[in-house]
Residue, then its C-alpha position, 0 to 999 in steps of 0.5 A: m209847416t203849419s197845417l191849414n185847416r179848411t172845411d167844406l161845411t155850409l151855413e146850414d151845417l154850421k147852424n146845425r152845429e150851433l144848435s146841437t153843441d155848446r160853445d167852448g167857454m175858453r177864450p184865449a187871447a192867442l191860438p196856434p194857427s193850426r186851431l184856426t178853421l177856414a169855412e170859406a163857403v160861409f165866411q169868405w165873400r171873395k168867391f168871384s174875384k177878378a182881382l186874384a193877383l191882388e189877393k196873391s200879392h196881399v198874402k205875399e206881403l203878409v208873409r214878408i212882414i211875418e218873416s222879417s219882423q218875426k212877430p204875428l200880424d193883427p188879430i184874426l176875428v173868430t167865432v167859436i162853434g163847439n170847440e172849433f175856432y172859425v175865421i170870420d175875418g183874417h183868411h189871408r192872415a191865416i194863409a200867410y201864417h201857413l206859408a211862413k211856417w209860423s207855429s207860435p200862437v197868434p192873436v185873435v179876437y172873438f165874435e160872440g153873435s150867432v153864426e148868421e150874425a158872424r157871417l154878416e160881420g164878415l161881409r161888413l168887414n170885407i166891404k170896408n177892408k183895405l183890400p177892396m172887394t171887386r165889383d163882381d164880388k159885391f154883386e155875388a154877395a148881394w145875390a147870395l143874400v137875395k137868394e136867402g129869401l126875405k130874410y133881409s130887406k132891399s135896403e139892408i142888402v144895399d147897405m151891406t154890399s154897397v150894390s145899388d138899389g136898382t140892382v138888388a131889385t133886379m136880382r129879386r125879380t130875376l129870382k122870382e121869375h126864374p127860380d132855377t137861378k138859385d143854383k147859379l152865380w149872378a154872373g150867369a143869372k143876370g142875363l135872364q132879366f132882359e127876357s121879362t123886364e124893362t125896368f132900369d138897372h143902373d149897373e147893367w146900363v153902365e155895362q151896356k153903354a161901355l160895350k157900345m162905346a168900346e165898339q164905336i171907338m174901335k170902329n173909328i180908331g182901330p188898333e192904333l188905340t192900343q198900340r200908342p198909349d202915350v198918344l191916347a193919353l194925350a188925346l184924352e187930356k186934350i179932350d178934357e184935362n179932367i179926364p185923366r184924374a177921373l179915370i185914375a179914380e175909376w181905375r184905382t183898384l185896377i191900377s193896384v192889381m196891375q202893379m201887383e201882377e207885375r211883381n207877383e207872377e213868380w209867386y203863383e205856384a206857392w199861392h195856388g198850392s196853399r189853396i188846394m191843401 
């Protein structure tokens, strides 16, 4: 089976390598998959994803395409540090080649900027990628950039992650008032904001309003809400015929995840094994 190269190197590690080694001048149009290195701590932004089933199914489909077509997938974006080729965008394709036991050279394209620029290019491509980043992934990406200090302005972080201006401001405040949160995920740090500020945060407001509404609905309707989805669907339509369309728009990613989960249960072991090799 094609080897899958993973490394635990950090951003600082790669920056140091960038400074201490010359870039290999070779730029072949294709590389054996074994030459691709996944530095996921640096270039993989989907670190807090609740859509694991979506990712599993995405890789499974890529494997199917490779095996049925016997052709490589779209080029993988890499950056050269020393004589190593690090994947910026295309982690799922690299894993798919591994699972498909593909050993022939695969097409690559090169990013010639710095490690820092390559990292942000990976984020930009993840945000616009056809496999969408979850809301939590975007929050964690924004939080990671906030924790890097004033390197990026608030507007730059908003543009790069699509997280709201108010949430980025809240993240900055939380970090300033609770420096110990630098070692936490945003999921663990965000609750501290209410101890020291009453500034409006739209995302948190939506979350809290949704929780309150859910409690009210369950209190007034009870278990029947979940036992008869057909009745629930029709009831919502009777309230407002536009509600179903609006819900589908809001749930687009969730619907994809649920559909793929149904087709993907049996494939978990193969995927999980590839992630720990």
